All heavy atoms as a GROMACS GRO file, in nm:
protein
  456
    1MET      N    1   3.704   3.551  -2.788
    1MET     CA    2   3.575   3.591  -2.839
    1MET      C    3   3.524   3.707  -2.754
    1MET      O    4   3.526   3.702  -2.631
    1MET     CB    5   3.480   3.472  -2.832
    1MET     CG    6   3.344   3.500  -2.890
    1MET     SD    7   3.257   3.342  -2.896
    1MET     CE    8   3.098   3.403  -2.938
    2SER      N    9   3.475   3.810  -2.818
    2SER     CA   10   3.430   3.928  -2.743
    2SER      C   11   3.285   3.910  -2.697
    2SER      O   12   3.206   3.841  -2.758
    2SER     CB   13   3.441   4.052  -2.830
    2SER     OG   14   3.351   4.043  -2.938
    3ASN      N   15   3.253   3.976  -2.588
    3ASN     CA   16   3.118   3.969  -2.533
    3ASN      C   17   3.039   4.088  -2.589
    3ASN      O   18   3.058   4.201  -2.548
    3ASN     CB   19   3.123   3.974  -2.380
    3ASN     CG   20   2.988   3.947  -2.319
    3ASN    OD1   21   2.892   3.916  -2.389
    3ASN    ND2   22   2.980   3.960  -2.189
    4THR      N   23   2.950   4.062  -2.682
    4THR     CA   24   2.871   4.168  -2.744
    4THR      C   25   2.725   4.155  -2.705
    4THR      O   26   2.686   4.060  -2.637
    4THR     CB   27   2.882   4.160  -2.898
    4THR    OG1   28   2.825   4.037  -2.940
    4THR    CG2   29   3.026   4.169  -2.944
    5GLN      N   30   2.643   4.249  -2.744
    5GLN     CA   31   2.499   4.245  -2.714
    5GLN      C   32   2.435   4.117  -2.767
    5GLN      O   33   2.343   4.066  -2.709
    5GLN     CB   34   2.427   4.365  -2.776
    5GLN     CG   35   2.430   4.490  -2.691
    5GLN     CD   36   2.371   4.470  -2.554
    5GLN    OE1   37   2.443   4.450  -2.458
    5GLN    NE2   38   2.241   4.473  -2.545
    6ARG      N   39   2.485   4.065  -2.878
    6ARG     CA   40   2.425   3.944  -2.936
    6ARG      C   41   2.444   3.823  -2.846
    6ARG      O   42   2.369   3.728  -2.853
    6ARG     CB   43   2.487   3.916  -3.072
    6ARG     CG   44   2.446   4.016  -3.178
    6ARG     CD   45   2.516   3.983  -3.305
    6ARG     NE   46   2.660   3.969  -3.279
    6ARG     CZ   47   2.754   4.017  -3.355
    6ARG    NH1   48   2.726   4.078  -3.466
    6ARG    NH2   49   2.881   4.002  -3.324
    7ASP      N   50   2.546   3.825  -2.759
    7ASP     CA   51   2.573   3.712  -2.671
    7ASP      C   52   2.483   3.708  -2.548
    7ASP      O   53   2.481   3.610  -2.475
    7ASP     CB   54   2.718   3.714  -2.623
    7ASP     CG   55   2.815   3.699  -2.739
    7ASP    OD1   56   2.777   3.637  -2.840
    7ASP    OD2   57   2.926   3.750  -2.727
    8VAL      N   58   2.408   3.813  -2.521
    8VAL     CA   59   2.324   3.822  -2.402
    8VAL      C   60   2.201   3.734  -2.417
    8VAL      O   61   2.138   3.734  -2.521
    8VAL     CB   62   2.282   3.968  -2.376
    8VAL    CG1   63   2.185   3.976  -2.260
    8VAL    CG2   64   2.403   4.054  -2.352
    9ASP      N   65   2.170   3.658  -2.313
    9ASP     CA   66   2.048   3.576  -2.313
    9ASP      C   67   1.933   3.665  -2.270
    9ASP      O   68   1.920   3.701  -2.154
    9ASP     CB   69   2.065   3.459  -2.216
    9ASP     CG   70   1.947   3.363  -2.220
    9ASP    OD1   71   1.849   3.391  -2.292
    9ASP    OD2   72   1.953   3.261  -2.150
   10HIS      N   73   1.847   3.703  -2.363
   10HIS     CA   74   1.739   3.797  -2.333
   10HIS      C   75   1.631   3.736  -2.244
   10HIS      O   76   1.554   3.809  -2.183
   10HIS     CB   77   1.678   3.850  -2.463
   10HIS     CG   78   1.773   3.940  -2.536
   10HIS    ND1   79   1.799   4.068  -2.495
   10HIS    CD2   80   1.851   3.920  -2.644
   10HIS    CE1   81   1.888   4.123  -2.576
   10HIS    NE2   82   1.922   4.035  -2.667
   11ALA      N   83   1.624   3.604  -2.234
   11ALA     CA   84   1.526   3.542  -2.146
   11ALA      C   85   1.556   3.578  -2.000
   11ALA      O   86   1.466   3.580  -1.917
   11ALA     CB   87   1.526   3.391  -2.164
   12LEU      N   88   1.681   3.607  -1.969
   12LEU     CA   89   1.720   3.640  -1.833
   12LEU      C   90   1.714   3.790  -1.805
   12LEU      O   91   1.738   3.833  -1.694
   12LEU     CB   92   1.861   3.589  -1.805
   12LEU     CG   93   1.882   3.439  -1.823
   12LEU    CD1   94   2.027   3.403  -1.801
   12LEU    CD2   95   1.793   3.361  -1.728
   13ALA      N   96   1.682   3.869  -1.906
   13ALA     CA   97   1.685   4.014  -1.892
   13ALA      C   98   1.558   4.070  -1.827
   13ALA      O   99   1.552   4.187  -1.797
   13ALA     CB  100   1.706   4.078  -2.028
   14TYR      N  101   1.456   3.988  -1.808
   14TYR     CA  102   1.328   4.035  -1.754
   14TYR      C  103   1.303   3.972  -1.618
   14TYR      O  104   1.344   3.859  -1.594
   14TYR     CB  105   1.215   4.000  -1.850
   14TYR     CG  106   1.233   4.065  -1.985
   14TYR    CD1  107   1.290   3.994  -2.091
   14TYR    CD2  108   1.198   4.196  -2.007
   14TYR    CE1  109   1.310   4.053  -2.215
   14TYR    CE2  110   1.217   4.257  -2.129
   14TYR     CZ  111   1.273   4.185  -2.233
   14TYR     OH  112   1.293   4.244  -2.354
   15PRO      N  113   1.233   4.041  -1.529
   15PRO     CA  114   1.205   3.982  -1.397
   15PRO      C  115   1.108   3.865  -1.409
   15PRO      O  116   1.034   3.853  -1.507
   15PRO     CB  117   1.142   4.097  -1.319
   15PRO     CG  118   1.090   4.189  -1.423
   15PRO     CD  119   1.179   4.175  -1.543
   16GLU      N  120   1.110   3.778  -1.309
   16GLU     CA  121   1.017   3.665  -1.308
   16GLU      C  122   0.874   3.716  -1.296
   16GLU      O  123   0.849   3.815  -1.227
   16GLU     CB  124   1.046   3.575  -1.189
   16GLU     CG  125   1.158   3.480  -1.210
   16GLU     CD  126   1.164   3.379  -1.097
   16GLU    OE1  127   1.059   3.333  -1.049
   16GLU    OE2  128   1.276   3.346  -1.057
   17PRO      N  129   0.779   3.646  -1.360
   17PRO     CA  130   0.639   3.686  -1.341
   17PRO      C  131   0.596   3.656  -1.197
   17PRO      O  132   0.659   3.575  -1.130
   17PRO     CB  133   0.562   3.598  -1.441
   17PRO     CG  134   0.652   3.483  -1.467
   17PRO     CD  135   0.793   3.534  -1.449
   18PRO      N  136   0.490   3.721  -1.150
   18PRO     CA  137   0.446   3.693  -1.013
   18PRO      C  138   0.398   3.549  -0.999
   18PRO      O  139   0.357   3.487  -1.097
   18PRO     CB  140   0.330   3.792  -0.992
   18PRO     CG  141   0.289   3.833  -1.128
   18PRO     CD  142   0.408   3.820  -1.216
   19ALA      N  143   0.406   3.496  -0.878
   19ALA     CA  144   0.363   3.359  -0.852
   19ALA      C  145   0.213   3.345  -0.879
   19ALA      O  146   0.136   3.440  -0.860
   19ALA     CB  147   0.394   3.322  -0.708
   20SER      N  148   0.175   3.228  -0.921
   20SER     CA  149   0.034   3.201  -0.948
   20SER      C  150  -0.046   3.209  -0.818
   20SER      O  151  -0.001   3.162  -0.714
   20SER     CB  152   0.019   3.060  -1.006
   20SER     OG  153  -0.116   3.019  -1.003
   21PRO      N  154  -0.166   3.266  -0.823
   21PRO     CA  155  -0.249   3.268  -0.701
   21PRO      C  156  -0.287   3.128  -0.656
   21PRO      O  157  -0.323   3.107  -0.542
   21PRO     CB  158  -0.373   3.348  -0.741
   21PRO     CG  159  -0.363   3.375  -0.886
   21PRO     CD  160  -0.227   3.336  -0.933
   22LEU      N  161  -0.278   3.030  -0.745
   22LEU     CA  162  -0.311   2.893  -0.708
   22LEU      C  163  -0.207   2.834  -0.612
   22LEU      O  164  -0.232   2.732  -0.549
   22LEU     CB  165  -0.320   2.805  -0.833
   22LEU     CG  166  -0.428   2.846  -0.934
   22LEU    CD1  167  -0.421   2.758  -1.058
   22LEU    CD2  168  -0.566   2.839  -0.871
   23TRP      N  169  -0.090   2.895  -0.602
   23TRP     CA  170   0.015   2.844  -0.514
   23TRP      C  171  -0.007   2.885  -0.369
   23TRP      O  172   0.062   2.838  -0.281
   23TRP     CB  173   0.151   2.894  -0.559
   23TRP     CG  174   0.194   2.842  -0.691
   23TRP    CD1  175   0.129   2.750  -0.769
   23TRP    CD2  176   0.311   2.878  -0.762
   23TRP    NE1  177   0.199   2.728  -0.884
   23TRP    CE2  178   0.312   2.806  -0.884
   23TRP    CE3  179   0.414   2.965  -0.738
   23TRP    CZ2  180   0.412   2.817  -0.977
   23TRP    CZ3  181   0.514   2.976  -0.831
   23TRP    CH2  182   0.514   2.903  -0.949
   24HIS      N  183  -0.099   2.975  -0.344
   24HIS     CA  184  -0.122   3.024  -0.208
   24HIS      C  185  -0.246   2.959  -0.149
   24HIS      O  186  -0.344   2.939  -0.216
   24HIS     CB  187  -0.138   3.176  -0.209
   24HIS     CG  188  -0.022   3.246  -0.270
   24HIS    ND1  189   0.099   3.259  -0.206
   24HIS    CD2  190  -0.006   3.305  -0.391
   24HIS    CE1  191   0.184   3.323  -0.286
   24HIS    NE2  192   0.123   3.352  -0.397
   25ARG      N  193  -0.237   2.928  -0.021
   25ARG     CA  194  -0.352   2.868   0.048
   25ARG      C  195  -0.452   2.975   0.085
   25ARG      O  196  -0.416   3.083   0.129
   25ARG     CB  197  -0.306   2.801   0.177
   25ARG     CG  198  -0.245   2.668   0.157
   25ARG     CD  199  -0.221   2.608   0.295
   25ARG     NE  200  -0.139   2.491   0.282
   25ARG     CZ  201  -0.186   2.368   0.298
   25ARG    NH1  202  -0.310   2.349   0.331
   25ARG    NH2  203  -0.106   2.265   0.283
   26HIS      N  204  -0.577   2.943   0.069
   26HIS     CA  205  -0.684   3.032   0.113
   26HIS      C  206  -0.773   2.953   0.207
   26HIS      O  207  -0.793   2.834   0.190
   26HIS     CB  208  -0.766   3.081  -0.006
   26HIS     CG  209  -0.687   3.165  -0.101
   26HIS    ND1  210  -0.648   3.294  -0.072
   26HIS    CD2  211  -0.636   3.139  -0.223
   26HIS    CE1  212  -0.579   3.343  -0.173
   26HIS    NE2  213  -0.569   3.250  -0.266
   27GLY      N  214  -0.826   3.018   0.304
   27GLY     CA  215  -0.918   2.952   0.394
   27GLY      C  216  -0.850   2.900   0.518
   27GLY      O  217  -0.744   2.946   0.559
   28ALA      N  218  -0.913   2.798   0.578
   28ALA     CA  219  -0.868   2.745   0.706
   28ALA      C  220  -0.736   2.671   0.692
   28ALA      O  221  -0.704   2.615   0.588
   28ALA     CB  222  -0.974   2.652   0.762
   29LYS      N  223  -0.660   2.674   0.799
   29LYS     CA  224  -0.533   2.600   0.804
   29LYS      C  225  -0.563   2.451   0.819
   29LYS      O  226  -0.668   2.412   0.869
   29LYS     CB  227  -0.451   2.647   0.923
   29LYS     CG  228  -0.414   2.792   0.918
   29LYS     CD  229  -0.269   2.804   0.890
   29LYS     CE  230  -0.229   2.950   0.890
   29LYS     NZ  231  -0.098   2.972   0.843
   30ALA      N  232  -0.467   2.370   0.778
   30ALA     CA  233  -0.482   2.226   0.792
   30ALA      C  234  -0.483   2.188   0.940
   30ALA      O  235  -0.414   2.249   1.022
   30ALA     CB  236  -0.368   2.155   0.722
   31ARG      N  237  -0.562   2.087   0.973
   31ARG     CA  238  -0.568   2.040   1.112
   31ARG      C  239  -0.441   1.963   1.144
   31ARG      O  240  -0.391   1.890   1.061
   31ARG     CB  241  -0.688   1.946   1.131
   31ARG     CG  242  -0.821   2.019   1.134
   31ARG     CD  243  -0.935   1.920   1.147
   31ARG     NE  244  -0.951   1.855   1.016
   31ARG     CZ  245  -0.976   1.727   0.997
   31ARG    NH1  246  -0.989   1.646   1.099
   31ARG    NH2  247  -0.989   1.677   0.877
   32PRO      N  248  -0.389   1.978   1.265
   32PRO     CA  249  -0.270   1.901   1.303
   32PRO      C  250  -0.304   1.751   1.310
   32PRO      O  251  -0.418   1.713   1.338
   32PRO     CB  252  -0.233   1.955   1.440
   32PRO     CG  253  -0.349   2.031   1.488
   32PRO     CD  254  -0.433   2.068   1.370
   33LEU      N  255  -0.203   1.669   1.281
   33LEU     CA  256  -0.224   1.524   1.286
   33LEU      C  257  -0.237   1.478   1.430
   33LEU      O  258  -0.174   1.532   1.520
   33LEU     CB  259  -0.106   1.453   1.221
   33LEU     CG  260  -0.085   1.476   1.072
   33LEU    CD1  261   0.042   1.406   1.026
   33LEU    CD2  262  -0.203   1.427   0.992
   34THR      N  263  -0.315   1.373   1.448
   34THR     CA  264  -0.326   1.313   1.580
   34THR      C  265  -0.202   1.226   1.602
   34THR      O  266  -0.128   1.195   1.509
   34THR     CB  267  -0.452   1.226   1.591
   34THR    OG1  268  -0.439   1.117   1.500
   34THR    CG2  269  -0.578   1.305   1.560
   35ASP      N  270  -0.181   1.185   1.727
   35ASP     CA  271  -0.067   1.098   1.757
   35ASP      C  272  -0.076   0.967   1.680
   35ASP      O  273   0.024   0.915   1.633
   35ASP     CB  274  -0.059   1.071   1.908
   35ASP     CG  275  -0.016   1.194   1.986
   35ASP    OD1  276   0.048   1.284   1.925
   35ASP    OD2  277  -0.045   1.201   2.106
   36ALA      N  278  -0.198   0.912   1.666
   36ALA     CA  279  -0.216   0.786   1.593
   36ALA      C  280  -0.180   0.804   1.445
   36ALA      O  281  -0.117   0.716   1.385
   36ALA     CB  282  -0.359   0.737   1.607
   37GLN      N  283  -0.219   0.917   1.386
   37GLN     CA  284  -0.187   0.943   1.246
   37GLN      C  285  -0.036   0.960   1.227
   37GLN      O  286   0.021   0.910   1.130
   37GLN     CB  287  -0.259   1.069   1.198
   37GLN     CG  288  -0.408   1.049   1.182
   37GLN     CD  289  -0.480   1.181   1.157
   37GLN    OE1  290  -0.444   1.284   1.216
   37GLN    NE2  291  -0.579   1.178   1.071
   38ARG      N  292   0.029   1.029   1.320
   38ARG     CA  293   0.174   1.046   1.312
   38ARG      C  294   0.245   0.911   1.320
   38ARG      O  295   0.340   0.885   1.246
   38ARG     CB  296   0.223   1.138   1.424
   38ARG     CG  297   0.219   1.282   1.385
   38ARG     CD  298   0.295   1.366   1.485
   38ARG     NE  299   0.200   1.469   1.525
   38ARG     CZ  300   0.164   1.497   1.648
   38ARG    NH1  301   0.216   1.433   1.748
   38ARG    NH2  302   0.075   1.589   1.672
   39LYS      N  303   0.199   0.827   1.414
   39LYS     CA  304   0.260   0.694   1.430
   39LYS      C  305   0.243   0.612   1.303
   39LYS      O  306   0.338   0.548   1.256
   39LYS     CB  307   0.195   0.623   1.550
   39LYS     CG  308   0.255   0.489   1.582
   39LYS     CD  309   0.196   0.434   1.712
   39LYS     CE  310   0.264   0.307   1.754
   39LYS     NZ  311   0.206   0.188   1.694
   40ARG      N  312   0.124   0.615   1.245
   40ARG     CA  313   0.098   0.540   1.122
   40ARG      C  314   0.186   0.591   1.007
   40ARG      O  315   0.241   0.512   0.930
   40ARG     CB  316  -0.051   0.552   1.086
   40ARG     CG  317  -0.089   0.483   0.959
   40ARG     CD  318  -0.090   0.334   0.976
   40ARG     NE  319  -0.136   0.272   0.852
   40ARG     CZ  320  -0.087   0.160   0.802
   40ARG    NH1  321   0.008   0.095   0.867
   40ARG    NH2  322  -0.131   0.111   0.689
   41ASN      N  323   0.201   0.722   0.996
   41ASN     CA  324   0.286   0.779   0.892
   41ASN      C  325   0.432   0.735   0.909
   41ASN      O  326   0.499   0.703   0.811
   41ASN     CB  327   0.278   0.932   0.893
   41ASN     CG  328   0.150   0.982   0.832
   41ASN    OD1  329   0.076   0.907   0.770
   41ASN    ND2  330   0.123   1.110   0.850
   42ARG      N  331   0.479   0.733   1.034
   42ARG     CA  332   0.617   0.689   1.059
   42ARG      C  333   0.635   0.543   1.019
   42ARG      O  334   0.737   0.505   0.961
   42ARG     CB  335   0.654   0.709   1.205
   42ARG     CG  336   0.694   0.851   1.239
   42ARG     CD  337   0.763   0.860   1.375
   42ARG     NE  338   0.678   0.815   1.484
   42ARG     CZ  339   0.597   0.896   1.553
   42ARG    NH1  340   0.592   1.024   1.527
   42ARG    NH2  341   0.523   0.848   1.650
   43GLU      N  342   0.534   0.458   1.053
   43GLU     CA  343   0.542   0.316   1.017
   43GLU      C  344   0.544   0.298   0.866
   43GLU      O  345   0.624   0.220   0.813
   43GLU     CB  346   0.423   0.240   1.077
   43GLU     CG  347   0.430   0.229   1.229
   43GLU     CD  348   0.299   0.179   1.289
   43GLU    OE1  349   0.200   0.162   1.214
   43GLU    OE2  350   0.296   0.156   1.411
   44LEU      N  351   0.458   0.370   0.795
   44LEU     CA  352   0.453   0.358   0.649
   44LEU      C  353   0.582   0.408   0.585
   44LEU      O  354   0.632   0.348   0.489
   44LEU     CB  355   0.333   0.435   0.593
   44LEU     CG  356   0.196   0.376   0.626
   44LEU    CD1  357   0.086   0.471   0.579
   44LEU    CD2  358   0.179   0.239   0.563
   45LEU      N  359   0.638   0.515   0.639
   45LEU     CA  360   0.764   0.567   0.588
   45LEU      C  361   0.877   0.466   0.609
   45LEU      O  362   0.958   0.442   0.519
   45LEU     CB  363   0.798   0.700   0.657
   45LEU     CG  364   0.929   0.765   0.614
   45LEU    CD1  365   0.928   0.801   0.467
   45LEU    CD2  366   0.954   0.888   0.698
   46ASP      N  367   0.880   0.404   0.726
   46ASP     CA  368   0.981   0.304   0.757
   46ASP      C  369   0.971   0.186   0.660
   46ASP      O  370   1.071   0.140   0.604
   46ASP     CB  371   0.967   0.257   0.901
   46ASP     CG  372   1.079   0.166   0.943
   46ASP    OD1  373   1.196   0.199   0.913
   46ASP    OD2  374   1.050   0.062   1.005
   47ILE      N  375   0.850   0.139   0.635
   47ILE     CA  376   0.829   0.028   0.540
   47ILE      C  377   0.874   0.068   0.400
   47ILE      O  378   0.943  -0.007   0.332
   47ILE     CB  379   0.680  -0.014   0.541
   47ILE    CG1  380   0.644  -0.080   0.674
   47ILE    CG2  381   0.650  -0.108   0.424
   47ILE    CD1  382   0.494  -0.097   0.696
   48ALA      N  383   0.836   0.187   0.357
   48ALA     CA  384   0.870   0.232   0.222
   48ALA      C  385   1.021   0.247   0.205
   48ALA      O  386   1.074   0.219   0.098
   48ALA     CB  387   0.800   0.365   0.194
   49GLN      N  388   1.091   0.290   0.309
   49GLN     CA  389   1.236   0.307   0.299
   49GLN      C  390   1.310   0.175   0.296
   49GLN      O  391   1.420   0.166   0.242
   49GLN     CB  392   1.287   0.394   0.414
   49GLN     CG  393   1.246   0.538   0.397
   49GLN     CD  394   1.288   0.625   0.513
   49GLN    OE1  395   1.305   0.576   0.625
   49GLN    NE2  396   1.305   0.753   0.489
   50ARG      N  397   1.253   0.070   0.355
   50ARG     CA  398   1.318  -0.060   0.357
   50ARG      C  399   1.293  -0.139   0.230
   50ARG      O  400   1.372  -0.226   0.194
   50ARG     CB  401   1.267  -0.142   0.475
   50ARG     CG  402   1.313  -0.088   0.608
   50ARG     CD  403   1.245  -0.163   0.722
   50ARG     NE  404   1.267  -0.095   0.848
   50ARG     CZ  405   1.369  -0.122   0.928
   50ARG    NH1  406   1.456  -0.212   0.897
   50ARG    NH2  407   1.382  -0.055   1.042
   51LYS      N  408   1.182  -0.112   0.161
   51LYS     CA  409   1.145  -0.187   0.041
   51LYS      C  410   1.236  -0.151  -0.075
   51LYS      O  411   1.266  -0.034  -0.096
   51LYS     CB  412   1.001  -0.150   0.000
   51LYS     CG  413   0.902  -0.262   0.021
   51LYS     CD  414   0.782  -0.251  -0.066
   51LYS     CE  415   0.677  -0.153  -0.028
   51LYS     NZ  416   0.553  -0.168  -0.096
   52PRO      N  417   1.280  -0.252  -0.153
   52PRO     CA  418   1.359  -0.217  -0.272
   52PRO      C  419   1.272  -0.148  -0.374
   52PRO      O  420   1.152  -0.175  -0.386
   52PRO     CB  421   1.409  -0.352  -0.322
   52PRO     CG  422   1.319  -0.453  -0.263
   52PRO     CD  423   1.264  -0.394  -0.136
   53ARG      N  424   1.331  -0.056  -0.448
   53ARG     CA  425   1.255   0.017  -0.551
   53ARG      C  426   1.232  -0.075  -0.671
   53ARG      O  427   1.317  -0.154  -0.706
   53ARG     CB  428   1.332   0.140  -0.596
   53ARG     CG  429   1.341   0.242  -0.485
   53ARG     CD  430   1.404   0.367  -0.535
   53ARG     NE  431   1.314   0.427  -0.633
   53ARG     CZ  432   1.311   0.556  -0.664
   53ARG    NH1  433   1.396   0.635  -0.607
   53ARG    NH2  434   1.227   0.602  -0.752
   54THR      N  435   1.117  -0.058  -0.733
   54THR     CA  436   1.088  -0.136  -0.854
   54THR      C  437   1.131  -0.055  -0.975
   54THR      O  438   1.148   0.066  -0.969
   54THR     CB  439   0.937  -0.166  -0.863
   54THR    OG1  440   0.868  -0.043  -0.870
   54THR    CG2  441   0.889  -0.244  -0.742
   55ALA      N  442   1.146  -0.123  -1.088
   55ALA     CA  443   1.190  -0.056  -1.212
   55ALA      C  444   1.082   0.040  -1.263
   55ALA      O  445   1.112   0.138  -1.328
   55ALA     CB  446   1.221  -0.160  -1.318
   56ALA      N  447   0.956   0.013  -1.231
   56ALA     CA  448   0.846   0.097  -1.280
   56ALA      C  449   0.839   0.230  -1.206
   56ALA      O  450   0.784   0.326  -1.256
   56ALA     CB  451   0.713   0.024  -1.266
   57ALA      N  452   0.895   0.235  -1.086
   57ALA     CA  453   0.883   0.356  -1.005
   57ALA      C  454   0.974   0.466  -1.045
   57ALA      O  455   1.047   0.487  -1.120
   57ALA     CB  456   0.912   0.325  -0.858
   0.00000   0.00000   0.00000
């Protein structure tokens, strides 16, 4: 089968549109987590990884 102009996917022939401005952060940077918050996050992650997944998830 020959490769003709009709075989070209025209959706790929144009550059991607610019990223949405909603994807960029504006304003102050997020505050770093405290040691207590980091510890709590690690504990919750450990619990979540040990729990079996449910069918609804």
